[in-house]
C-alpha positions, -999 to +999 in steps of 0.1 A: +433+084-352+465+081-372+447+064-401+426+096-405+457+118-405+476+095-429+446+093-453+440+131-453+474+146-447+498+119-459+520+095-442+552+115-443+536+147-430+518+128-403+549+111-390+569+143-392+542+161-372+542+133-346+579+135-343+579+173-340+552+173-313+571+146-294+603+166-296+585+198-284+569+179-255+602+165-244+618+200-247+590+215-225+593+186-200+630+192-197+623+228-186+603+215-156+624+202-127+622+165-122+611+169-086+580+187-097+572+161-123+578+132-099+556+149-072+528+153-097+531+117-109+533+105-073+500+123-065+483+108-095+495+073-086+485+077-049+451+090-059+446+061-083+455+037-055+431+053-032+403+051-058+411+014-066+409+004-029+376+022-025+380+019+013+378-019+011+399-022+043+373-001+062+342-021+055+334-051+078+324-075+050+355-069+029+382-060+054+392-095+063+395-105+026+413-073+017+438-075+045+444-112+044+445-119+007+447-088-016+471-067+005+492-096+016+498-111-019+486-089-047+500-056-035+533-072-026+534-087-061+528-053-077+554-038-054+580-065-061+575-064-099+576-026-103+606-021-081+626-029-112+619+006-127+641+026-103+669+000-108+665+002-145+668+040-144+700+037-123+714+013-148+707+037-176+725+065-157+754+042-147+777+055-174+771+092-165+802+111-154+801+119-117 
């Protein structure tokens, strides 16, 4: 996609446009309260999780494997790995004045 823009518009104009669009998007996102954005992202994540499971814990042939193996180990692994994100954000905000 960027190759098409660079070939037809030019490299400097393309990268300037990407930077401008990114800055405008960040400006617009800053106007939306964080709670609304987080609620929206939570709903997307929850819906994706429901789609991925596909009701595997409800079916007799897959429930024992899902509950004994996947939920027990894989979901804990995902939970334990991604718990770093809130801690990372707290670290980034640690130098803010209170």
